[in-house]
C-alpha positions as CSV (number, residue, x, y, z in Angstrom):
1,X,109.2,93.9,91.4
2,X,106.7,91.5,92.9
3,X,107.0,90.2,96.5
4,X,105.4,87.3,98.4
5,X,104.7,87.3,102.1
6,X,104.5,83.7,103.4
7,X,105.0,81.9,106.7
8,X,107.8,79.4,107.0
9,X,106.6,76.5,109.1
10,X,110.1,75.4,110.0
11,X,111.1,78.7,111.6
12,X,107.7,80.2,112.4
13,X,108.7,83.5,110.8
14,X,107.0,85.4,108.1
15,X,109.2,85.8,105.0
16,X,109.4,88.3,102.3
17,X,110.4,86.7,99.0
18,X,110.9,87.9,95.5
19,X,108.6,86.3,93.0
20,X,110.7,83.3,92.0
21,X,111.6,82.3,95.6
22,X,114.6,84.4,96.6
23,X,114.4,85.2,100.3
24,X,114.7,88.9,101.1
25,X,113.9,89.2,104.8
26,X,112.2,87.5,107.8
27,X,109.8,89.0,110.4
28,X,108.1,87.9,113.6
29,X,104.6,89.0,112.4
30,X,102.7,89.0,109.1
31,X,102.1,92.8,109.5
32,X,105.8,93.6,109.7
33,X,106.5,91.4,106.7
34,X,103.8,93.0,104.7
35,X,105.0,96.5,105.6
36,X,108.6,95.6,104.5
37,X,107.4,94.1,101.2
38,X,105.2,97.2,100.5
39,X,108.1,99.6,101.3
40,X,110.4,97.6,99.0
41,X,107.8,97.8,96.2
42,X,107.4,101.5,96.6
43,X,111.2,102.1,96.6
44,X,111.7,99.8,93.6
45,X,109.2,101.6,91.3
46,X,106.1,99.6,92.0
47,X,105.0,96.0,91.9
48,X,102.6,93.6,93.6
49,X,102.6,92.3,97.1
50,X,100.9,88.9,97.5
51,X,100.2,87.7,101.0
52,X,99.7,83.9,101.5
53,X,97.6,82.6,104.4
54,X,98.4,79.7,106.6
55,X,96.0,77.6,104.5
56,X,98.2,78.0,101.4
57,X,95.8,80.3,99.6
58,X,96.2,83.9,98.6
59,X,94.8,86.0,101.4
60,X,95.5,89.5,100.1
61,X,97.1,91.1,97.0
62,X,98.0,94.7,96.6
63,X,99.3,96.5,93.5
64,X,101.8,99.3,94.3
65,X,102.0,102.2,91.9
66,X,103.2,102.9,89.3
67,X,102.5,99.3,88.2
68,X,99.1,98.9,86.7
69,X,96.5,96.9,88.6
70,X,95.7,93.8,86.5
71,X,92.1,93.7,87.9
72,X,91.1,97.3,88.6
73,X,87.8,97.9,90.3
74,X,84.9,98.8,88.0
75,X,83.0,101.9,88.5
């Protein structure tokens, strides 16, 4: 499954959402939200964690195994 980490401006909390918008959890910090999303991906058999910055752009994206990385590094 894929998860988004995004800040809710109304509450000031960082939220973990399933791709599609379903709220899973809320956290005080971005690091806690990212850690939760990563753990959920690992337990769920892999996926992608996408972290959105305060500017509304993707700040960071991480593919969790065994899901295949859509853009693997060359080398």
